[in-house]
N, C-alpha and C positions, 0 to 999 in steps of 0.2 A: 435630096438636095443638101450637100453638106454646108450651104452658105445660109440655109434658111434660119430665121431666129426662133429660138425655143424659150419659153419662160421657166425661170428657175422655180422649183417648189418650195424653197426653203424663203425666199425674198422675191415677192411679185414684181419689183423694180429691176431684177436682173434680167436682161435679155442676152441669150446667148448662142452663138452660132451652133449649129447641130453637130458639127465635128468636133467642138470643144466641150459639148455637154458633159459627157463623163467625167472629164477632168474637174469641170466646175462643180458638179455635184459632191465629189469628194472634198473638196475645200470647203463648200457651203455648209455641208453635214458637219462639220468640225467647229465652224464658226456659229452656227445656230443650233445648239444641242437640243434646246426645249421644244422647238419643231421637228428637230429629226426624231425624236422619240414617240413624235404621234404620227409619223408616216411610215408606210410599208412598202416594201418592194414588191412588183408585180412578179410571179413565178414564169412568166413568159417573157417579159421584157425588163431588163434591170434599170432602163430608163424611165419606167413607169412608177412614178413615186405617189402613192394614194393615201389619204386618210386610213389609218388602220379600220375604222370602222365601216370604210367602204371597200375593202381589199375584196371579199368575197363577191361583192356586186360586180367589181372590175374585174376579176379573174373570168366570170361568167360570159362578159361581153367584149373582152379584150380582142382587137383586133389582130393581134399576134398569136392567139391561141390558136387559131385555123392554122396559120403558117407553120407552126411548130408542130401540130399534129400531123398535118401533111408531109412534113418533112420526115417525121418519124415512119409515117406509113411506107414513104417511097423509100427510105432505107432498109426498113424491113423487108419487103418484096424483092428489092433488088439485091438483098444480101442472099435470099432464099434462092432465087435464080441463079445467082453465080455458084451457089452450093450443089444446085441440081445440074448445072451445065458443066461442072468442072469434071474433067476425065484424069484419073490418074496416070501420070505418064512415068511412075516408078518402075524399075526394072531391079530384080536382084541381082547383086553383083556375080561376077562368075566364081564359081567353087572352085579353089585348088585343092581341096582335100578329096582323098580315095581312101575310102574306107576299107574297100576289099584288098588293097594293097596294104593298108595298114594292119590288118588281121594276119596278113602273109608274113609279115615282117616281125610281128609280134610273136607269131607260133615258132619262128626260128630261134628266138631267145628265150632262154627259162626264166621263169618268173620266181623269186624267190621272197618268201616273207621275212 
């Protein structure tokens, strides 16, 4: 829901609509540099800012981790299926060379070094 309220990780008094949250984070990160250096960004969702000490615990339990892994698996298997089902429709262009005719023409002319 883009209109639900989300709490700012830099200032607990800030309540921001979810659709504006990424813009607000950038702004607040600059306003609160002391808080920002103690927070880390989740590798699965850039909207998750957690204390650096809790990052590994958060990464293990992040709800977006499963979604990302599922997307990766889906893309890998989908790409492999596409490669297996792809049949080449390439055809060689018609050849206009006639080597036999060329050798006959060359035998008529004398070759000089």
